[in-house]
C-alpha positions as CSV (number, residue, x, y, z in Angstrom):
1,M,104.8,122.7,65.0
2,M,101.8,125.0,65.6
3,A,99.5,122.3,64.2
4,Y,101.0,119.7,66.6
5,I,100.5,122.1,69.6
6,D,96.9,122.8,68.5
7,K,96.2,119.1,68.2
8,K,97.8,118.5,71.6
9,R,95.6,121.2,73.1
10,F,92.5,119.6,71.4
11,Y,93.3,116.2,72.9
12,H,93.7,117.8,76.3
13,L,90.4,119.6,76.0
14,I,88.7,116.3,75.0
15,M,90.3,114.5,78.0
16,V,89.1,117.2,80.4
17,M,85.6,117.0,79.0
18,L,85.6,113.2,79.4
19,I,86.8,113.5,83.0
20,I,83.9,115.9,83.7
21,V,81.5,113.5,82.0
22,L,82.9,110.6,84.0
23,I,82.5,112.4,87.3
24,L,78.9,113.3,86.5
25,I,78.2,109.7,85.4
26,V,79.6,108.4,88.7
27,I,77.4,110.8,90.7
28,L,74.3,110.1,88.6
29,S,74.9,106.3,89.0
30,C,74.8,106.7,92.7
31,T,71.3,108.2,92.6
32,F,69.3,105.2,91.3
33,G,69.2,101.4,91.9
34,A,67.1,98.6,93.2
35,A,67.4,99.6,96.8
36,Q,66.2,103.2,96.8
37,N,66.6,106.3,94.8
38,V,68.8,109.1,96.2
39,D,68.5,112.6,94.7
40,F,71.5,114.1,93.0
41,I,72.3,116.8,95.6
42,T,72.2,114.2,98.4
43,S,74.5,111.9,96.4
44,V,77.0,114.8,95.9
45,K,76.9,115.6,99.6
46,I,77.5,112.0,100.6
47,L,80.4,111.6,98.2
48,F,82.1,114.9,99.0
49,S,81.5,114.6,102.8
50,N,83.8,111.6,102.8
51,M,86.7,113.3,101.0
52,P,89.7,114.7,102.9
53,L,89.5,118.5,103.7
54,I,86.3,119.0,101.7
55,G,84.4,116.6,104.0
56,S,84.9,118.7,107.1
57,F,82.8,121.5,105.6
58,I,79.7,119.3,104.8
59,K,80.0,116.4,107.2
60,N,77.0,117.6,109.3
61,A,74.7,118.3,106.4
62,G,71.9,116.2,107.8
63,I,72.4,113.3,105.5
64,H,70.2,110.2,106.3
65,P,72.4,107.3,107.5
66,E,70.5,104.9,105.3
67,Y,71.4,106.9,102.2
68,E,75.1,106.8,103.1
69,I,75.0,103.1,103.4
70,I,73.3,102.7,100.0
71,V,75.6,105.1,98.2
72,L,78.9,104.3,99.9
73,N,78.7,100.6,100.6
74,L,76.4,99.3,97.8
75,R,76.7,101.5,94.7
76,L,80.0,103.4,94.8
77,P,82.3,100.3,94.9
78,R,80.4,98.8,92.0
79,I,80.6,102.0,90.0
80,L,84.3,102.5,90.6
81,L,85.0,98.8,89.8
82,A,83.1,99.1,86.6
83,G,85.1,102.2,85.7
84,L,88.4,100.4,86.5
85,I,87.5,97.4,84.5
86,G,86.3,99.4,81.5
87,A,89.5,101.4,81.5
88,G,91.7,98.3,81.8
89,L,90.0,96.3,79.1
90,S,89.9,99.4,76.7
91,V,93.6,100.2,77.1
92,S,94.7,96.6,76.9
93,G,92.5,96.3,73.7
94,A,94.2,99.4,72.2
95,V,97.6,97.9,73.0
96,F,96.8,94.5,71.4
97,Q,95.4,96.2,68.3
98,G,98.6,98.2,68.1
99,I,100.9,95.2,68.5
100,L,99.0,93.0,66.1
101,K,98.1,95.8,63.7
102,N,94.6,94.4,63.7
103,P,91.4,96.5,64.5
104,M,89.6,93.4,65.5
105,A,92.0,92.3,68.2
106,D,91.1,92.5,71.8
107,P,92.5,91.4,75.2
108,Y,90.9,88.0,74.9
109,I,92.5,87.1,71.6
110,I,95.4,85.2,73.2
111,G,93.4,83.1,75.7
112,V,92.7,85.5,78.6
113,S,89.0,84.9,78.6
114,S,89.1,81.1,78.1
115,G,91.8,80.7,80.7
116,A,89.8,82.7,83.2
117,A,86.7,80.8,82.4
118,F,88.5,77.5,82.9
119,G,89.9,78.6,86.2
120,A,86.6,79.8,87.5
121,T,84.8,76.6,86.3
122,V,87.3,74.4,88.2
123,A,86.8,76.5,91.4
124,I,83.0,76.3,91.1
125,Y,83.1,72.6,90.3
126,L,85.4,71.7,93.2
127,G,83.6,74.0,95.6
128,L,86.8,75.7,96.7
129,N,86.4,78.0,99.8
130,L,89.9,79.5,100.0
131,T,90.3,83.3,100.3
132,F,93.2,85.6,99.7
133,L,93.2,89.3,100.5
134,G,89.4,89.2,100.5
135,F,89.1,87.5,97.2
136,G,87.2,84.2,96.8
137,A,88.4,81.0,95.1
138,V,86.6,81.8,91.9
139,S,88.4,85.2,91.4
140,I,91.8,83.7,92.4
141,M,91.4,80.7,90.1
142,S,90.2,82.8,87.2
143,F,93.2,85.1,87.5
144,V,95.6,82.2,87.6
145,G,93.8,80.6,84.6
146,A,94.0,83.8,82.6
147,I,97.7,84.3,83.2
148,G,98.4,80.6,82.7
149,A,96.6,80.5,79.4
150,T,98.4,83.6,78.2
151,L,101.8,82.1,79.1
152,V,101.0,78.9,77.3
153,V,99.9,80.8,74.1
154,Y,103.1,82.9,74.3
155,F,105.5,80.0,74.6
156,I,103.7,78.0,71.9
157,S,103.9,80.9,69.5
158,K,107.5,81.8,70.3
159,V,109.9,81.1,67.5
160,G,113.5,81.8,68.7
161,N,113.4,85.3,70.2
162,K,110.4,86.4,68.1
163,V,106.7,86.0,68.4
164,P,105.1,86.0,64.9
165,V,101.7,87.6,64.9
166,V,100.0,84.9,62.8
167,T,101.4,82.1,65.1
168,L,100.2,84.0,68.1
169,L,96.7,84.3,66.8
170,L,96.5,80.7,65.8
171,A,97.9,79.6,69.2
172,G,95.3,81.7,70.9
173,V,92.5,80.2,68.9
174,A,93.8,76.6,69.6
175,V,94.2,77.1,73.3
176,S,90.9,78.9,73.7
177,S,89.1,76.0,71.8
178,F,90.8,73.4,73.9
179,L,89.9,75.1,77.2
180,S,86.3,75.7,76.1
181,A,86.1,72.0,75.4
182,L,87.4,71.2,78.9
183,I,84.8,73.6,80.4
184,S,82.0,71.9,78.6
185,F,83.3,68.5,79.8
186,I,83.4,69.6,83.4
187,M,79.9,71.1,83.1
188,L,78.6,67.6,82.0
189,F,79.6,66.2,85.4
190,S,78.4,69.1,87.5
191,R,74.9,70.0,86.2
192,E,73.9,71.6,89.5
193,Q,76.7,74.1,89.0
194,V,76.0,74.9,85.4
195,H,74.0,78.0,86.3
196,N,76.8,79.5,88.4
197,V,79.4,78.8,85.6
198,I,77.2,80.3,82.9
199,F,76.4,83.4,85.0
200,W,80.1,84.0,85.7
201,I,81.0,83.5,82.1
202,M,78.4,86.2,81.1
203,G,80.1,88.7,83.3
204,S,78.6,90.5,86.3
205,L,79.5,93.2,88.9
206,S,76.8,92.2,91.3
207,N,79.4,91.0,93.9
208,A,81.5,94.1,93.8
209,R,82.9,95.2,97.2
210,W,85.4,97.7,98.4
211,N,88.1,95.0,98.8
212,N,87.7,94.3,95.0
213,V,88.4,98.0,94.3
214,Y,91.4,98.1,96.7
215,I,93.0,95.2,94.9
216,A,91.9,96.0,91.3
217,L,93.0,99.7,91.6
218,P,96.7,99.2,91.9
219,C,96.8,96.2,89.6
220,I,94.9,97.9,86.7
221,G,96.1,101.4,87.5
222,I,99.8,100.6,87.6
223,G,99.4,98.3,84.5
224,I,97.7,101.2,82.5
225,A,100.4,103.6,83.6
226,I,103.1,101.2,82.3
227,L,101.3,100.8,79.0
228,F,101.1,104.6,78.7
229,C,104.9,104.8,78.9
230,F,105.2,102.8,75.7
231,A,102.8,105.0,73.7
232,Q,105.5,106.5,71.5
233,D,107.0,103.0,70.9
234,L,103.6,101.8,69.7
235,N,103.4,104.7,67.3
236,I,106.8,103.9,65.8
237,M,105.9,100.2,65.6
238,L,102.9,101.1,63.4
239,L,105.4,101.9,60.7
240,G,106.4,98.2,60.6
241,D,108.8,96.1,62.7
242,E,111.7,96.6,60.3
243,T,111.4,100.4,60.2
244,A,110.9,100.5,64.0
245,S,114.1,98.5,64.5
246,H,116.0,100.9,62.3
247,L,114.7,103.8,64.4
248,G,116.1,102.2,67.6
249,V,113.0,100.4,69.0
250,E,113.7,96.9,70.4
251,V,110.6,95.6,68.7
252,E,110.5,92.0,70.2
253,K,111.4,93.2,73.7
254,I,108.7,95.9,73.6
255,K,106.1,93.4,72.3
256,R,106.9,91.0,75.1
257,I,106.6,93.7,77.8
258,L,103.3,95.1,76.3
259,M,101.8,91.6,75.9
260,I,102.6,90.6,79.5
261,V,101.4,93.9,81.0
262,A,98.2,94.1,78.8
263,S,97.4,90.5,79.6
264,F,97.9,91.1,83.3
265,V,95.6,94.1,83.2
266,A,92.9,92.1,81.4
267,A,93.3,89.2,83.7
268,S,93.0,91.5,86.8
269,A,89.7,92.9,85.3
270,V,88.3,89.4,84.4
271,S,89.1,88.0,87.8
272,V,86.7,90.3,89.6
273,S,83.9,90.6,87.0
274,G,83.8,87.5,84.8
275,I,84.1,87.8,81.1
276,I,82.9,91.2,79.8
277,G,83.4,91.0,76.1
278,F,83.7,93.6,73.3
279,V,84.8,96.5,75.6
280,G,88.4,96.0,74.5
281,L,87.3,95.8,70.9
282,I,84.8,98.5,70.3
283,I,86.1,101.3,72.5
284,P,89.7,101.6,71.2
285,H,88.7,101.1,67.6
286,A,86.0,103.8,67.9
287,I,88.5,106.2,69.4
288,R,91.0,105.4,66.7
289,I,88.4,106.1,64.0
290,I,87.5,109.5,65.6
291,F,90.8,110.8,66.9
292,G,93.4,108.9,64.9
293,P,96.1,106.2,65.7
294,D,98.4,108.3,67.9
295,H,98.7,106.2,71.0
296,R,99.7,109.2,73.2
297,A,96.0,110.3,72.8
298,L,94.5,106.9,72.0
299,L,95.4,105.2,75.3
300,P,94.1,107.9,77.8
301,L,91.0,108.6,75.7
302,S,90.3,104.8,75.5
303,A,90.7,104.6,79.3
304,L,88.2,107.4,80.0
305,T,85.7,106.3,77.3
306,G,85.9,102.7,78.5
307,S,85.2,103.7,82.1
308,I,82.1,105.7,81.0
309,F,80.9,103.0,78.7
310,L,81.1,100.2,81.2
311,I,79.5,102.3,84.0
312,V,76.6,103.1,81.8
313,A,76.3,99.5,80.6
314,D,76.2,98.3,84.2
315,N,73.6,100.9,85.1
316,I,71.4,99.5,82.4
317,A,72.2,95.9,83.5
318,R,71.1,96.5,87.1
319,T,68.0,98.7,86.5
320,I,66.4,97.9,83.2
321,V,64.3,94.9,84.4
322,Q,64.2,95.4,88.2
323,P,64.4,93.4,90.4
324,I,66.1,91.0,88.0
325,E,69.7,91.9,87.2
326,I,71.1,91.2,83.7
327,P,74.8,90.3,83.5
328,V,76.6,93.3,82.2
329,G,78.4,91.1,79.7
330,V,75.1,90.7,77.9
331,I,74.7,94.4,77.5
332,T,78.2,94.9,76.2
333,A,77.7,92.0,73.8
334,L,74.5,93.5,72.5
335,C,76.5,96.7,71.7
336,G,79.6,94.9,70.6
337,G,78.0,92.3,68.3
338,P,76.7,94.7,65.7
339,F,79.9,96.8,65.9
340,F,82.0,93.6,65.2
341,I,79.8,92.8,62.2
342,Y,80.4,96.4,61.0
343,L,84.1,95.9,61.2
344,L,83.9,92.6,59.3
345,K,81.8,94.2,56.6
346,K,84.1,97.2,56.4
347,N,87.2,95.0,56.1
348,K,85.5,92.8,53.4
349,T,84.7,96.0,51.4
350,A,88.3,97.2,51.7
351,V,89.6,93.9,50.4
Protein backbone atom coordinates (compact mmCIF):
# COMPACT_ATOMS: atom_id res chain seq x y z
CA MET A 1 0.00 0.00 0.00
CA MET A 2 2.81 2.37 0.91
CA ALA A 3 4.58 1.58 -2.35
CA TYR A 4 1.39 2.43 -4.29
CA ILE A 5 1.06 5.77 -2.44
CA ASP A 6 4.71 6.59 -3.11
CA LYS A 7 4.28 5.75 -6.80
CA LYS A 8 1.12 7.88 -6.95
CA ARG A 9 2.97 10.81 -5.37
CA PHE A 10 5.83 10.31 -7.82
CA TYR A 11 3.41 10.48 -10.78
CA HIS A 12 1.81 13.62 -9.34
CA LEU A 13 5.24 15.21 -8.96
CA ILE A 14 6.13 14.38 -12.58
CA MET A 15 2.81 15.84 -13.76
CA VAL A 16 3.39 19.06 -11.83
CA MET A 17 6.88 19.34 -13.30
CA LEU A 18 5.53 18.78 -16.82
CA ILE A 19 2.83 21.42 -16.29
CA ILE A 20 5.51 23.92 -15.23
CA VAL A 21 7.63 23.00 -18.27
CA LEU A 22 4.57 23.36 -20.52
CA ILE A 23 3.81 26.85 -19.17
CA LEU A 24 7.43 27.92 -19.65
CA ILE A 25 7.47 26.48 -23.19
CA VAL A 26 4.28 28.41 -24.04
CA ILE A 27 5.76 31.68 -22.76
CA LEU A 28 9.11 31.10 -24.48
CA SER A 29 7.35 30.24 -27.74
CA CYS A 30 5.64 33.63 -27.63
CA THR A 31 9.00 35.43 -27.57
CA PHE A 32 10.33 34.53 -31.02
CA GLY A 33 9.06 34.18 -34.56
CA ALA A 34 9.24 35.57 -38.09
CA ALA A 35 7.43 38.81 -37.25
CA GLN A 36 9.50 40.20 -34.37
CA ASN A 37 11.17 38.95 -31.21
CA VAL A 38 9.52 39.87 -27.92
CA ASP A 39 11.52 39.55 -24.71
CA PHE A 40 10.47 37.05 -22.05
CA ILE A 41 9.31 39.60 -19.42
CA THR A 42 7.18 41.46 -21.97
CA SER A 43 5.61 38.19 -23.10
CA VAL A 44 4.76 37.34 -19.48
CA LYS A 45 3.18 40.76 -18.99
CA ILE A 46 1.13 40.46 -22.17
CA LEU A 47 -0.13 36.98 -21.29
CA PHE A 48 -0.96 37.74 -17.65
CA SER A 49 -2.44 41.18 -18.36
CA ASN A 50 -5.24 39.48 -20.28
CA MET A 51 -6.12 37.04 -17.50
CA PRO A 52 -9.09 37.67 -15.19
CA LEU A 53 -8.24 39.26 -11.80
CA ILE A 54 -4.46 39.18 -12.40
CA GLY A 55 -4.80 41.39 -15.48
CA SER A 56 -6.14 44.35 -13.51
CA PHE A 57 -2.80 44.70 -11.68
CA ILE A 58 -0.57 44.82 -14.78
CA LYS A 59 -2.88 46.14 -17.51
CA ASN A 60 -1.14 49.53 -17.61
CA ALA A 61 2.36 48.17 -17.69
CA GLY A 62 3.38 50.21 -20.76
CA ILE A 63 3.23 47.30 -23.18
CA HIS A 64 3.66 48.26 -26.84
CA PRO A 65 0.38 47.57 -28.76
CA GLU A 66 2.34 45.98 -31.63
CA TYR A 67 3.78 43.39 -29.28
CA GLU A 68 0.30 42.54 -27.97
CA ILE A 69 -0.96 41.93 -31.52
CA ILE A 70 2.02 39.69 -32.34
CA VAL A 71 1.76 37.63 -29.15
CA LEU A 72 -2.01 37.41 -28.70
CA ASN A 73 -3.25 37.28 -32.30
CA LEU A 74 -0.42 35.54 -34.17
CA ARG A 75 1.58 33.33 -31.83
CA LEU A 76 -0.59 32.36 -28.85
CA PRO A 77 -3.47 30.71 -30.80
CA ARG A 78 -0.95 28.70 -32.82
CA ILE A 79 0.91 27.60 -29.69
CA LEU A 80 -2.29 26.62 -27.85
CA LEU A 81 -3.58 24.75 -30.90
CA ALA A 82 -0.28 22.87 -31.18
CA GLY A 83 -0.58 21.91 -27.51
CA LEU A 84 -4.16 20.69 -27.95
CA ILE A 85 -3.32 18.66 -31.05
CA GLY A 86 -0.22 17.15 -29.41
CA ALA A 87 -2.27 16.14 -26.36
CA GLY A 88 -5.11 14.74 -28.46
CA LEU A 89 -2.93 12.65 -30.75
CA SER A 90 -0.81 11.35 -27.86
CA VAL A 91 -3.76 10.29 -25.70
CA SER A 92 -5.63 8.69 -28.60
CA GLY A 93 -2.40 6.90 -29.54
CA ALA A 94 -2.03 5.57 -26.00
CA VAL A 95 -5.63 4.34 -26.08
CA PHE A 96 -5.21 2.55 -29.43
CA GLN A 97 -2.00 0.94 -28.22
CA GLY A 98 -3.88 -0.25 -25.13
CA ILE A 99 -6.88 -1.58 -27.08
CA LEU A 100 -4.80 -3.32 -29.75
CA LYS A 101 -2.02 -4.32 -27.32
CA ASN A 102 0.45 -3.15 -29.95
CA PRO A 103 3.20 -0.57 -29.24
CA MET A 104 3.27 0.40 -32.92
CA ALA A 105 -0.41 1.38 -33.09
CA ASP A 106 -1.38 5.03 -33.49
CA PRO A 107 -4.60 7.02 -34.16
CA TYR A 108 -4.15 6.74 -37.93
CA ILE A 109 -4.05 2.95 -37.99
CA ILE A 110 -7.78 2.60 -38.67
CA GLY A 111 -8.02 5.11 -41.50
CA VAL A 112 -8.25 8.48 -39.74
CA SER A 113 -5.39 10.03 -41.72
CA SER A 114 -6.34 8.62 -45.12
CA GLY A 115 -9.99 9.60 -44.61
CA ALA A 116 -9.00 13.11 -43.60
CA ALA A 117 -6.61 13.42 -46.54
CA PHE A 118 -9.32 12.24 -48.94
CA GLY A 119 -11.86 14.73 -47.57
CA ALA A 120 -9.37 17.60 -47.78
CA THR A 121 -8.34 16.60 -51.32
CA VAL A 122 -11.96 16.62 -52.49
CA ALA A 123 -12.53 20.06 -50.93
CA ILE A 124 -9.39 21.48 -52.56
CA TYR A 125 -10.17 19.90 -55.95
CA LEU A 126 -13.77 21.19 -56.00
CA GLY A 127 -12.73 24.61 -54.70
CA LEU A 128 -15.41 24.55 -52.00
CA ASN A 129 -15.91 27.86 -50.17
CA LEU A 130 -18.40 26.88 -47.49
CA THR A 131 -17.72 27.80 -43.87
CA PHE A 132 -19.16 26.57 -40.59
CA LEU A 133 -18.36 28.09 -37.18
CA GLY A 134 -15.37 29.82 -38.77
CA PHE A 135 -13.94 26.62 -40.27
CA GLY A 136 -13.26 26.41 -43.98
CA ALA A 137 -14.33 23.66 -46.37
CA VAL A 138 -10.98 21.83 -46.13
CA SER A 139 -11.20 21.47 -42.34
CA ILE A 140 -14.86 20.43 -42.47
CA MET A 141 -14.35 17.88 -45.24
CA SER A 142 -11.23 16.45 -43.61
CA PHE A 143 -13.13 15.90 -40.36
CA VAL A 144 -16.03 14.26 -42.20
CA GLY A 145 -13.59 12.10 -44.19
CA ALA A 146 -11.74 11.00 -41.05
CA ILE A 147 -14.91 10.01 -39.21
CA GLY A 148 -16.36 8.39 -42.32
CA ALA A 149 -13.27 6.26 -42.95
CA THR A 150 -13.18 5.18 -39.30
CA LEU A 151 -16.82 4.08 -39.42
CA VAL A 152 -16.24 2.15 -42.64
CA VAL A 153 -13.24 0.34 -41.11
CA TYR A 154 -15.24 -0.43 -37.97
CA PHE A 155 -18.23 -1.93 -39.80
CA ILE A 156 -16.02 -3.93 -42.18
CA SER A 157 -14.10 -5.46 -39.28
CA LYS A 158 -17.13 -6.11 -37.08
CA VAL A 159 -17.94 -9.80 -36.64
CA GLY A 160 -21.22 -10.18 -34.78
CA ASN A 161 -20.86 -8.08 -31.64
CA LYS A 162 -17.06 -8.27 -31.66
CA VAL A 163 -14.29 -6.39 -33.44
CA PRO A 164 -11.28 -8.72 -33.81
CA VAL A 165 -7.98 -6.83 -33.64
CA VAL A 166 -6.43 -8.52 -36.69
CA THR A 167 -9.52 -7.84 -38.80
CA LEU A 168 -9.55 -4.23 -37.67
CA LEU A 169 -5.91 -3.73 -38.66
CA LEU A 170 -6.39 -5.39 -42.05
CA ALA A 171 -9.52 -3.33 -42.73
CA GLY A 172 -7.62 -0.17 -41.77
CA VAL A 173 -4.81 -0.99 -44.19
CA ALA A 174 -7.25 -1.84 -47.01
CA VAL A 175 -9.34 1.33 -46.61
CA SER A 176 -6.24 3.51 -46.27
CA SER A 177 -4.74 2.05 -49.44
CA PHE A 178 -7.99 2.51 -51.36
CA LEU A 179 -8.38 6.15 -50.27
CA SER A 180 -4.71 6.87 -51.04
CA ALA A 181 -5.31 5.56 -54.57
CA LEU A 182 -8.34 7.84 -54.93
CA ILE A 183 -6.27 10.82 -53.76
CA SER A 184 -3.60 10.07 -56.37
CA PHE A 185 -6.30 9.72 -59.03
CA ILE A 186 -7.84 13.10 -58.15
CA MET A 187 -4.42 14.78 -58.14
CA LEU A 188 -3.83 13.60 -61.74
CA PHE A 189 -6.80 15.70 -62.85
CA SER A 190 -5.93 18.74 -60.76
CA ARG A 191 -2.22 19.36 -61.14
CA GLU A 192 -2.55 23.05 -60.27
CA GLN A 193 -3.84 22.01 -56.83
CA VAL A 194 -1.21 19.34 -56.16
CA HIS A 195 0.91 21.74 -54.11
CA ASN A 196 -2.01 22.63 -51.82
CA VAL A 197 -2.92 18.97 -51.32
CA ILE A 198 0.65 17.92 -50.54
CA PHE A 199 1.17 20.86 -48.16
CA TRP A 200 -2.01 19.92 -46.26
CA ILE A 201 -1.06 16.25 -46.11
CA MET A 202 2.35 17.18 -44.62
CA GLY A 203 0.59 18.97 -41.73
CA SER A 204 0.90 22.61 -40.79
CA LEU A 205 -0.32 25.07 -38.16
CA SER A 206 0.36 28.18 -40.24
CA ASN A 207 -3.37 28.97 -40.51
CA ALA A 208 -4.09 28.66 -36.79
CA ARG A 209 -6.59 31.22 -35.51
CA TRP A 210 -8.51 31.72 -32.29
CA ASN A 211 -11.68 30.21 -33.76
CA ASN A 212 -9.71 26.97 -34.36
CA VAL A 213 -8.77 26.94 -30.68
CA TYR A 214 -12.34 27.66 -29.56
CA ILE A 215 -13.69 24.67 -31.50
CA ALA A 216 -10.76 22.29 -30.96
CA LEU A 217 -10.62 22.90 -27.19
CA PRO A 218 -14.02 21.41 -26.28
CA CYS A 219 -13.79 18.64 -28.92
CA ILE A 220 -10.32 17.46 -27.92
CA GLY A 221 -10.63 18.40 -24.24
CA ILE A 222 -13.91 16.59 -23.61
CA GLY A 223 -12.71 13.61 -25.65
CA ILE A 224 -9.54 13.32 -23.57
CA ALA A 225 -11.56 13.63 -20.34
CA ILE A 226 -13.81 10.75 -21.44
CA LEU A 227 -10.79 8.59 -22.30
CA PHE A 228 -9.28 9.34 -18.87
CA CYS A 229 -12.42 7.88 -17.26
CA PHE A 230 -11.65 4.48 -18.83
CA ALA A 231 -8.03 4.30 -17.65
CA GLN A 232 -8.76 1.55 -15.10
CA ASP A 233 -10.70 -0.49 -17.68
CA LEU A 234 -7.72 -0.25 -20.05
CA ASN A 235 -5.47 -1.54 -17.27
CA ILE A 236 -7.70 -4.55 -16.73
CA MET A 237 -7.96 -5.21 -20.48
CA LEU A 238 -4.17 -5.54 -20.62
CA LEU A 239 -4.63 -8.84 -18.77
CA GLY A 240 -6.49 -10.21 -21.79
CA ASP A 241 -10.08 -9.97 -22.98
CA GLU A 242 -11.19 -13.18 -21.30
CA THR A 243 -9.68 -12.24 -17.93
CA ALA A 244 -11.14 -8.73 -18.19
CA SER A 245 -14.60 -10.18 -18.87
CA HIS A 246 -14.32 -12.40 -15.77
CA LEU A 247 -13.41 -9.29 -13.75
CA GLY A 248 -16.61 -7.54 -14.83
CA VAL A 249 -15.39 -5.40 -17.73
CA GLU A 250 -17.70 -5.30 -20.76
CA VAL A 251 -14.75 -5.64 -23.13
CA GLU A 252 -16.44 -5.18 -26.52
CA LYS A 253 -18.60 -2.31 -25.31
CA ILE A 254 -15.58 -0.53 -23.79
CA LYS A 255 -13.57 -1.10 -26.98
CA ARG A 256 -16.32 0.46 -29.10
CA ILE A 257 -16.57 3.51 -26.86
CA LEU A 258 -12.80 3.99 -26.73
CA MET A 259 -12.39 3.54 -30.49
CA ILE A 260 -15.15 6.04 -31.26
CA VAL A 261 -13.93 8.68 -28.81
CA ALA A 262 -10.22 8.25 -29.67
CA SER A 263 -11.03 8.47 -33.39
CA PHE A 264 -13.13 11.59 -32.78
CA VAL A 265 -10.25 13.23 -30.89
CA ALA A 266 -7.76 12.36 -33.64
CA ALA A 267 -10.17 13.54 -36.36
CA SER A 268 -10.69 16.85 -34.53
CA ALA A 269 -6.92 17.34 -34.40
CA VAL A 270 -6.34 16.40 -38.05
CA SER A 271 -9.13 18.66 -39.31
CA VAL A 272 -7.35 21.83 -38.13
CA SER A 273 -3.75 20.86 -38.80
CA GLY A 274 -3.49 18.33 -41.58
CA ILE A 275 -1.76 15.02 -40.99
CA ILE A 276 0.86 15.25 -38.26
CA GLY A 277 2.29 11.78 -38.03
CA PHE A 278 4.15 9.83 -35.34
CA VAL A 279 3.04 11.98 -32.36
CA GLY A 280 0.47 9.35 -31.38
CA LEU A 281 3.10 6.65 -31.82
CA ILE A 282 6.29 7.87 -30.19
CA ILE A 283 4.96 9.86 -27.21
CA PRO A 284 2.74 7.22 -25.52
CA HIS A 285 5.25 4.46 -26.26
CA ALA A 286 8.12 6.49 -24.77
CA ILE A 287 6.03 7.28 -21.68
CA ARG A 288 5.13 3.60 -21.34
CA ILE A 289 8.81 2.61 -21.47
CA ILE A 290 9.78 5.17 -18.80
CA PHE A 291 6.80 5.09 -16.41
CA GLY A 292 5.12 1.77 -17.08
CA PRO A 293 1.77 0.69 -18.56
CA ASP A 294 -0.60 2.05 -15.87
CA HIS A 295 -3.05 4.11 -17.95
CA ARG A 296 -4.01 6.23 -14.93
CA ALA A 297 -0.56 7.80 -15.24
CA LEU A 298 0.12 7.01 -18.91
CA LEU A 299 -2.78 9.05 -20.31
CA PRO A 300 -2.19 12.36 -18.46
CA LEU A 301 1.58 12.10 -18.87
CA SER A 302 1.13 11.43 -22.60
CA ALA A 303 -1.17 14.46 -22.88
CA LEU A 304 1.35 16.81 -21.24
CA THR A 305 4.38 15.39 -23.05
CA GLY A 306 2.55 15.41 -26.38
CA SER A 307 1.66 19.09 -25.90
CA ILE A 308 5.26 20.00 -25.12
CA PHE A 309 6.62 17.92 -28.00
CA LEU A 310 4.36 19.39 -30.69
CA ILE A 311 4.82 22.98 -29.48
CA VAL A 312 8.60 22.54 -29.65
CA ALA A 313 8.34 20.83 -33.06
CA ASP A 314 6.20 23.69 -34.38
CA ASN A 315 8.68 26.24 -33.03
CA ILE A 316 11.41 24.50 -35.02
CA ALA A 317 9.18 24.31 -38.09
CA ARG A 318 8.41 28.04 -38.13
CA THR A 319 11.85 29.39 -37.26
CA ILE A 320 14.61 27.06 -38.44
CA VAL A 321 14.76 28.37 -42.04
CA GLN A 322 13.09 31.78 -41.84
CA PRO A 323 11.27 33.22 -43.71
CA ILE A 324 10.33 29.80 -45.17
CA GLU A 325 8.10 27.70 -42.93
CA ILE A 326 8.51 23.93 -42.85
CA PRO A 327 5.32 21.87 -42.31
CA VAL A 328 5.38 20.63 -38.73
CA GLY A 329 4.54 17.12 -39.97
CA VAL A 330 7.99 17.00 -41.56
CA ILE A 331 9.64 17.71 -38.19
CA THR A 332 7.59 15.07 -36.35
CA ALA A 333 8.33 12.55 -39.13
CA LEU A 334 12.06 13.23 -38.83
CA CYS A 335 11.78 12.42 -35.12
CA GLY A 336 9.28 9.59 -35.48
CA GLY A 337 10.91 7.73 -38.37
CA PRO A 338 14.05 6.67 -36.50
CA PHE A 339 11.96 5.83 -33.43
CA PHE A 340 9.66 3.62 -35.50
CA ILE A 341 12.70 1.80 -36.92
CA TYR A 342 13.92 1.30 -33.35
CA LEU A 343 10.57 -0.28 -32.42
CA LEU A 344 10.72 -2.61 -35.40
CA LYS A 345 14.27 -3.65 -34.54
CA LYS A 346 13.39 -4.17 -30.89
CA ASN A 347 10.37 -6.32 -31.75
CA LYS A 348 12.41 -8.32 -34.25
CA THR A 349 15.06 -8.96 -31.58
CA ALA A 350 12.36 -10.00 -29.11
CA VAL A 351 10.97 -12.52 -31.58
